[in-house]
NUSERO-543804 format. One line per 5 residues: number of its first residue (from 1); their letters; for each residue z negated, x negated, y of N, C-alpha, C. Coordinates in steps of 0.05 Angstrom, whole numbers, plus 5000, padded with zeros to 4 digits. Each point is the difference from the previous one (the first is absolute). Example, Ala and Ser with C-alpha at 12.3 -4.5 7.8 and 13.67 -1.06 7.14 Angstrom:
BEGIN
1) as) 4844/4736/4886/5000/5018/5024/5000/4982/5024  5014/5007/5021/4999/4984/5024/4986/5015/5022 .
//
This chain:
BEGIN
1) mktkk) 5896/7645/0302/5026/5007/4988/5021/4981/5012  5016/4987/4984/5021/4982/5010/5024/5016/5008  5014/4990/5020/5024/5013/5009/5025/4987/4987  5021/5014/5000/5025/4990/4988/5011/4978/5018  5009/4978/4989/5011/4978/5015/5027/5008/5012 .
6) tgnyh) 5005/4990/5025/5025/5005/5013/5014/4973/5003  5023/4999/5014/5014/4975/5003/4986/4980/5019  4981/5010/5016/4986/4983/5019/4973/4991/4988  4989/4979/5012/4973/4991/4993/4982/5005/5023  4980/5017/4996/4984/5011/5022/4974/4985/5003 .
11) vlnls) 4998/4986/5023/4976/4984/5005/4985/5012/5024  4974/5005/4995/4983/5011/5021/4983/4977/5012  5003/4997/5027/4984/4980/5014/4974/5013/5010  4978/4992/4988/4974/5013/5005/4982/4981/5017  4992/5010/5024/4981/4984/5016/4972/5007/4993 .
16) ggkds) 4996/5024/4989/4973/5009/4994/4988/5018/5021  5014/5002/5024/4990/5018/5021/5008/5029/4995  4993/5017/5019/5004/5028/4996/5029/5008/4996  5019/4988/5015/5028/5008/4999/5013/4993/4973  4997/4975/4992/5012/4993/4974/4986/5013/4977 .
21) tamll) 4974/5005/5002/4986/5015/4979/5010/5028/4998  5004/5014/5023/5010/5027/5000/5028/5000/4988  5016/4980/5007/5027/4999/4988/4999/4998/4970  4983/4983/4989/4998/4997/4971/4991/5026/4987  4980/5013/5012/4989/5024/4989/5022/5022/4999 .
26) lmlek) 5015/5003/5022/5021/5020/5001/5023/4994/4981  5007/4974/4998/5022/4993/4982/4992/5006/4971  4975/4996/4993/4991/5007/4973/5001/5030/4996  4991/5015/5020/5000/5029/4997/5028/5012/4999  5019/4987/5014/5027/5010/5001/5017/4989/4977 .
31) nmpid) 4986/4985/4982/5013/4988/4977/5024/4982/5007  4997/4986/5023/5021/4982/5008/4999/4974/4984  5022/4986/4996/5000/4976/4984/4984/4977/5013  4984/4987/4985/4985/4976/5009/5001/4980/4977  5013/4978/5005/5002/4979/4979/4979/4979/5004 .
36) cvfya) 4992/4993/5024/4979/4981/5004/4988/5004/5028  4974/4992/5002/4986/5002/5026/4989/4973/5007  5007/4990/5023/4991/4974/5010/4977/5004/5020  4979/4985/4998/4979/5000/5019/4993/4971/5007  5003/4992/5025/4994/4973/5009/4971/4999/5010 .
41) dtgme) 4983/4986/4986/4972/4998/5006/4996/4975/5017  4992/5003/5025/4996/4977/5018/4974/4985/4994  4982/5013/4985/4974/4988/4995/4980/5005/5023  5009/5015/5020/4983/5006/5023/4998/5030/5004  5001/5014/4977/4998/5029/5001/4971/5009/4999 .
46) fpele) 4995/5024/5011/4973/5011/4998/4993/5004/4970  4975/4997/4993/4992/5005/4972/5006/5029/4991  4998/5019/5019/5006/5028/4994/5030/5003/4992  5017/4984/5012/5028/5002/4993/5006/4990/4972  4985/4979/4992/5003/4990/4973/4993/5022/4979 .
51) ahmak) 4979/5015/5006/4992/5022/4982/5022/5022/5000  5011/5005/5024/5021/5020/5002/5024/4992/4984  5008/4974/5001/5023/4991/4985/4996/5003/4970  4976/4994/4991/4994/5003/4971/5003/5029/4991  4991/5018/5017/5002/5029/4994/5030/5009/5000 .
56) ldsll) 5016/4990/5019/5028/5006/5000/5014/4989/4975  4993/4976/4992/5012/4988/4977/4994/5016/4975  4976/5010/4998/4993/5017/4977/5017/5025/4999  5004/5013/5023/5017/5024/5001/5029/4993/4992  5010/4979/5011/5028/4992/4994/5004/4995/4971 .
61) cqerg) 4981/4986/4987/5001/4995/4972/4999/5026/4984  4983/5018/5008/4997/5025/4986/5026/5017/5002  5012/5000/5024/5023/5017/5004/5027/4988/4990  5002/4973/5003/5026/4988/4994/4999/4977/4980  4976/4992/4992/4997/4979/4980/5006/4972/5011 .
66) ihiit) 4999/4997/5026/5004/4973/5012/4976/4994/5018  4997/4974/5007/4979/4992/5017/5011/4989/5027  4984/5001/5020/5007/4987/5026/5002/4970/4995  5021/4988/5010/5003/4971/4999/4989/4988/5025  4977/4986/4998/4987/4988/5023/5011/4972/5004 .
71) lrhph) 5009/4995/5025/5011/4974/5007/4980/4986/5018  4994/4975/4994/4982/4984/5016/5012/4972/5005  4997/4991/5025/5008/4973/5006/4982/4980/4986  5011/4979/4988/4983/4981/4985/4978/4986/5017  5004/4999/5026/4981/4986/5018/4981/5019/5014 .
76) gferl) 5010/5023/5008/4982/5020/5013/4998/4996/5030  4988/5019/5014/5000/5001/5029/4987/4976/5012  4975/4994/4992/4985/4979/5014/5012/4972/4995  5010/4995/4977/5013/4974/4995/5025/4997/5017  5016/5022/5003/5023/4999/5017/4992/4996/5029 .
81) mfdnp) 4979/5013/5008/4991/4999/5028/4990/4972/5007  4986/4986/4982/4987/4975/5007/5012/4975/4987  5010/5002/4975/5006/4976/4985/5029/4996/4992  5017/5020/5004/5027/4998/4991/5016/4979/5016  5012/4979/4988/5015/4980/5015/5025/5013/5013 .
86) lqqkr) 5005/4994/5026/5024/5009/5013/5024/4986/4989  5023/5013/5000/5024/4988/4989/5021/4994/5021  5002/5017/5020/5021/4996/5021/4993/4977/5018  5020/4983/5005/4996/4976/5016/4992/5007/5029  5013/5021/5010/4994/5008/5028/4971/5010/5003 .
91) aiarr) 4991/5015/4980/4973/5010/5001/4980/4976/4998  5006/4981/4983/4982/4977/4997/4999/4984/5025  5024/4996/5013/5001/4985/5025/4985/5014/5022  5002/5026/5001/4985/5016/5020/4970/4998/4996  4991/5000/4975/4972/4997/4995/4990/4972/5008 .
96) famgq) 5016/4980/4994/4992/4973/5008/4997/4998/5030  5020/5012/5014/5000/4998/5030/4976/5014/5012  4990/5021/4986/4977/5015/5010/4974/4990/4989  5001/4979/4983/4976/4989/4988/4987/5018/4980  5016/5016/4987/4990/5019/4980/5007/4991/4972 .
101) pvtgy) 4985/5008/4980/5006/4992/4972/5027/5012/4991  5012/4986/4981/5026/5009/4990/4997/5016/4974  4977/5011/4996/4996/5018/4977/4989/5027/5011  5007/5021/4986/4990/5027/5007/5016/5014/5021  5004/5026/4996/5015/5016/5019/4983/5010/5023 .
106) gwpgm) 4974/4998/4998/4983/5012/5021/5000/5030/4998  4988/5012/5021/4999/5030/5000/5029/5011/5003  5007/5020/4985/5025/5014/5005/4999/5015/5027  5023/5005/5011/5002/5015/5025/5023/5019/5001  5004/5013/5022/5022/5020/5002/5027/4987/4996 .
111) kvrwc) 5004/4975/5011/5026/4987/4997/5003/4985/4974  4978/4990/4989/5001/4985/4975/4981/5013/4980  5011/5019/4985/4984/5015/4981/5005/4988/4972  4992/4975/4997/5004/4987/4975/4986/5013/4977  4978/5014/5005/4986/5014/4979/5017/5021/4987 .
116) tsklk) 5015/5015/5016/5017/5021/4989/5023/4988/4984  5012/4979/5011/5023/4988/4986/4992/4985/4975  4979/4983/5001/4992/4984/4978/4986/5015/4978  4983/5019/5008/4983/5014/4981/5011/5027/4991  5021/5009/5013/5011/5027/4992/5030/4999/4995 .
121) teliq) 5015/4998/5022/5029/5004/4998/5014/4979/4982  4992/4975/5003/5013/4979/4983/4993/5004/4971  4975/5008/4994/4992/5004/4972/5016/5023/4988  5003/5022/5016/5015/5023/4990/5029/4993/4996  5012/4984/5019/5027/4991/4997/5005/4983/4976 .
126) eatnr) 4981/4981/4995/5002/4983/4976/4999/5017/4974  4981/5020/5000/4998/5017/4977/5025/5017/4996  5012/5008/5023/5025/5016/4999/5023/4983/4989  5001/4975/5008/5021/4982/4991/5000/4997/4970  4976/5002/4988/4998/4998/4971/5011/5025/4986 .
131) lkkep) 5006/5020/5016/5011/5025/4988/5031/5001/5003  5012/4978/5006/5029/5000/5005/5016/5009/4976  4988/4998/4977/5014/5009/4976/5001/5031/5000  4983/5013/5016/5000/5029/5001/5022/5010/5019  5012/5022/4994/5022/5011/5017/4988/5013/5025 .
136) dvlhy) 5010/4994/5023/4994/5014/5025/4971/5006/5004  4985/4980/5008/4971/5003/5005/4996/5016/5025  4985/5022/4999/4994/5016/5023/4970/4997/5006  4993/4996/5025/4973/4997/5008/4990/5025/5014  4977/5010/4992/4988/5024/5012/4977/4990/5017 .
141) igiaa) 5001/5006/5026/4981/4989/5020/4986/5023/5013  4973/4998/5002/4983/5021/5011/4997/4999/5030  5020/5010/5014/4999/5002/5029/5001/5030/5007  4980/5009/5015/4998/5029/5006/5021/5008/5021  5004/5026/5002/5021/5011/5017/4995/4993/5030 .
146) dearr) 4975/4998/5008/4995/4993/5029/5000/4970/5005  5008/4984/4980/5003/4972/5003/5029/4992/4993  5019/5018/5003/5027/4996/4992/5014/4976/5013  4990/4991/5023/5012/4977/5014/4997/4975/4983  4982/5000/4981/4996/4976/4983/5019/4998/4977 .
151) ckddp) 5015/5021/4996/5019/5000/4977/5024/4983/5006  5010/4986/4979/5024/4983/5003/5024/5015/4989  5023/4994/5012/5025/5012/4991/5011/4983/4977  4989/5004/4976/5007/4984/4977/5004/5020/4977  5024/5000/4988/5006/5019/4978/4982/4996/4976 .
156) rhryp) 4986/4977/4998/4983/4995/4977/4972/5011/5005  4994/5010/5024/4974/5010/5007/4999/5030/5000  4978/5012/4990/4996/5028/5001/4973/5005/5014  4999/5021/5016/4976/5007/5015/4993/5029/4994  4988/5006/4977/4996/5028/4992/4983/5016/5020 .
161) lmewg) 4979/4988/5011/4983/5015/5019/5016/5009/5024  5017/4982/5010/5016/5007/5023/5020/5023/4992  5012/4997/4977/5019/5021/4991/4986/5027/4996  4975/5000/4992/4985/5024/4996/4986/5010/5025  5001/4985/5021/4987/5007/5025/4969/4999/4999 .
166) vtetq) 4990/4982/4983/4971/4997/4997/4989/4980/5021  4982/5009/5018/4989/4984/5021/4977/4983/4989  4990/4982/5016/4977/4983/4992/4975/5018/4994  4996/5019/5018/4977/5018/4996/5002/5016/4974  5024/5010/4995/5005/5015/4975/4998/4982/4975 .
171) alqic) 5009/4975/5003/4998/4981/4977/4971/4996/4992  4982/4997/5020/4972/4996/4993/4988/5024/4987  5008/5024/5010/4990/5025/4987/5010/5003/4972  5025/4991/4995/5010/5001/4973/4983/4983/4981  4993/4976/5010/4983/4982/4984/4973/5013/4994 .
176) ysrgf) 4988/5011/5021/4973/5012/4997/5002/5023/4981  5020/5017/5002/5002/5024/4983/5004/4993/4970  5010/4975/4995/5003/4991/4972/4977/4983/4991  4979/4999/5016/4976/4985/4991/5000/4971/5007  5017/4991/5018/5000/4972/5008/4990/4998/5029 .
181) dfggl) 4975/4991/5003/4987/4999/5026/4997/4972/5011  5010/4980/4986/4999/4972/5010/4972/4990/5005  4981/5011/4986/4972/4992/5003/4990/5005/5028  5013/5019/5015/4991/5006/5027/5011/4983/5022  5019/4981/4993/5010/4982/5020/5012/5014/5024 .
186) yeiyh) 5016/5021/4995/5014/5014/5022/4981/5018/5016  4976/5004/4991/4980/5014/5016/4988/4981/5020  5004/4974/4996/4989/4979/5019/5022/4988/5016  5021/4990/4986/5021/4984/5013/5026/5016/5003  5016/4992/5020/5026/5013/5004/5019/4992/4978 .
191) rascw) 4998/4975/4991/5017/4990/4979/4983/4985/4979  5009/5000/4976/4985/4987/4978/5014/4974/4992  5010/4985/5020/5014/4975/4994/4980/4977/5000  5009/4975/5000/4983/4977/4997/4977/5001/5021  4976/4995/4990/4977/5001/5018/4999/4978/5020 .
196) ccplq) 5015/4978/4995/4999/4977/5018/5023/5000/5020  5016/5021/5002/5024/5000/5017/4993/4997/5030  5011/4979/5013/4995/4996/5028/5013/5022/5018  5018/5015/4989/5015/5020/5016/4985/5026/5002  4978/5003/4986/4985/5026/5002/4986/5002/5027 .
201) rigel) 4995/5024/5008/4987/5005/5025/4971/4992/5000  4989/4995/5023/4972/4992/5002/4982/5021/4989  5007/5025/5004/4984/5022/4989/4998/4999/4969  5022/4992/4987/5000/4997/4971/4982/4977/4992  5000/4979/5016/4983/4977/4993/4970/5007/5004 .
206) rklrn) 4995/5016/5019/4972/5010/5004/4991/5015/4975  5018/5016/4989/4994/5015/4976/4996/4982/4976  5017/4979/4999/4997/4980/4978/4973/4988/5001  4990/4992/5023/4974/4988/5002/4978/5019/4991  5003/5026/5007/4980/5020/4993/5000/5009/4971 .
211) hhpel) 5024/5003/4989/5003/5012/4973/5004/4979/4978  5010/4977/5007/5005/4979/4980/4989/4973/5011  4974/4998/5004/4988/4976/5012/5006/4975/4984  5003/5002/4974/5006/4976/4984/5028/4989/5006  5019/5018/5005/5027/4992/5008/5000/4989/5028 .
216) warll) 4984/5012/5018/4998/4991/5027/4989/4971/5001  4981/4995/4983/4988/4973/4999/5021/4980/4990  5016/5008/4981/5021/4983/4990/5022/4995/5022  5006/5021/5015/5020/4997/5021/4989/4981/5022  4975/5002/5007/4988/4982/5019/5002/4971/4991 .
221) emdnr) 4995/4996/4974/5001/4973/4989/5029/4989/5000  5019/5017/4994/5028/4992/5000/5009/4992/5028  4992/5016/5020/5009/4995/5027/4987/4975/5011  4975/4995/4994/4987/4976/5009/5014/4975/4988  5008/5002/4975/5014/4978/4987/5028/4996/5013 .
226) aramf) 5013/5022/5007/5027/4998/5012/4998/4988/5028  4981/5008/5015/4997/4988/5028/4993/4971/4999  4984/4992/4980/4993/4972/4997/5024/4984/4991  5017/5012/4985/5023/4986/4989/5024/4999/5019  5006/5023/5012/5025/5003/5016/4995/5001/5031 .
231) gpgpl) 4975/5004/5008/4994/5003/5028/5002/5029/5009  4997/5006/5025/4997/5028/5010/5027/5014/5004  5022/4988/4993/5027/5013/5004/5005/5021/4979  5025/5009/4999/5008/5022/4981/4994/4995/4971  5003/4974/4991/4994/4994/4972/4971/5001/4993 .
236) gqfkq) 4983/4993/5020/4972/4997/4994/4982/5022/5009  5010/5019/5016/4983/5022/5010/5010/5026/4989  4982/5016/4990/5005/5025/4986/5018/5019/5017  4992/5006/5024/5015/5017/5018/5003/4986/5027  5021/5007/5015/5002/4990/5027/4976/5008/5017 .
241) nwsva) 4988/4980/5011/4976/5004/5017/4975/5007/4985  5002/5002/4974/4976/5007/4984/4998/4983/4974  4979/4985/4998/4993/4989/4973/4982/5020/4987  4996/4997/4974/4982/5018/4986/4971/4996/5009  4994/4975/5007/4973/4994/5011/4995/5015/5026 .
246) rleer) 5020/5001/5018/4996/5015/5025/4999/5030/4995  5015/5009/4980/4998/5029/4993/4972/5006/4989  4989/4982/4984/4973/5004/4990/4980/5003/5023  5003/4983/5020/4982/5001/5023/5004/5027/5015  5025/5008/5003/5005/5025/5014/4988/5024/4985 .
251) faree) 5005/5001/4974/4990/5023/4984/4969/5000/5000  4988/4977/4998/4971/4999/5000/4989/5009/5027  5013/4992/5021/4992/5008/5027/5003/5030/5004  5021/5011/4989/5004/5029/5002/4978/5015/4986  4992/4990/4977/4978/5013/4985/4974/4999/5016 .
256) tekd) 4994/4977/5013/4976/4997/5015/5000/5019/5024  5023/5002/5014/5002/5018/5023/4997/5029/4991  5010/5006/4976/4998/5028/4991/4971/5008/4994  4985/4980/4990/4972/5005/4994/4984/5003/5026 .
//
């Protein structure tokens, strides 16, 4: 059922995780206005999340007659990581001084999260800029009540879960109760974000190796390539003090000791 248009243009930013999914489900149930839904696909999502997004899109089309707008960077994660030419003169000079190639961003880190900016926020901003003809664009962002510190003081942003007092735990239960189980991802992992994220805990990586061995093998290959290209520093090593190869040795040793 479509809702009556108001003076604002209502844009829902969907990550595909439990919080933004719960926000979408509740906004549909509360008959809140939704004019468009943006989803930035990094290309490094779990296969289960891809199936989840297809199921959400089907519901959205059934309820409101619109589809999720999927945004993708034309080059993708691995090309940006290894092949993208640097543009800033200072960055190029620094690479030359360190004897490193002047292409590729290397592994993202806590201080330089190029993956988030290039593959998510910039794409959504560009898509938003194309809506300038629309009056007063409002963005609905799925941040749970117990993550309120992440909210920005911006009159164009709305945080329905925070306003409703919905916590992360409650958000997941809302998804489950409506038949959205993420293919079991949240029964394994704490978060259902990109499987190659260097910021995830070692325990999560151990689970990745056990439950998604094909993705673990791809991660090992990517890290070997990064270390060969950039060396053992922040750009070339997956985690501080840990390459994926060393983690593989550690996990294999743990299995042997357990036996």
